[in-house]
N, C-alpha and C positions, 0 to 999 in steps of 0.2 A: 545770680547764677547766669553765666554766659551760655549761649546756645552751643558754642563749640567746646565747652568744658566736658571732660570725661571724669566721671565719678567712680570711686571704688565701691565695692559691695558694702564695706564698713560705713562709708559716707551715706549711702542710700539707706542702710538700716537705721542710722541715726535720724535722717530726715523724715523717714516714714514711721519711725518708732515701731519697727517690726524686727523680728528675729532674723538671724542670718539664714537659717533654713528656709524661712518663708520667702525671703528675697531670692534665694537660689531657685525655689519652686516657681516663682513668677518668671524668672529667666528661662527655666527649663520648659515651661508651658508657653513661652513666647508672649506672655502678657506684658513683659517688660523687656524690650529689645536691648541687646548688649553686643559688645564686640570683644574678641579675644586678641590681645597683643602679646605675642610670646606665650607665657603661661599665666598672664594676668587678665582678669575679666574686668571690663570697664563698661559703665552705663552712660551713654550720652545724656547730658542734662536735658536736652530737648525730649528725649524718650521718657525721662522721669516726669517732666511736666505734662506730656501727653497722657501718660498712665494715670496721673492724678486727675486730669480733666475727664478722662474716660470713666474713672471710678465715681467722680462727682456726678456725672451724667446718669450713671446707673442708679445712684442713690436718690436722684430727684424724682 
């Protein structure tokens, strides 16, 4: 996964193995940063990696 890659919500749901609503909740609560391009929501790969790292830190 490249740092400049933009992921769709569907791609993020597959990678995190979470439901679509959960991913949108993470976006809404700003725990998972995203950008809107036109009518499309995209999650930067670097944001997804940071989210995972943050969650791993909380679990430790």
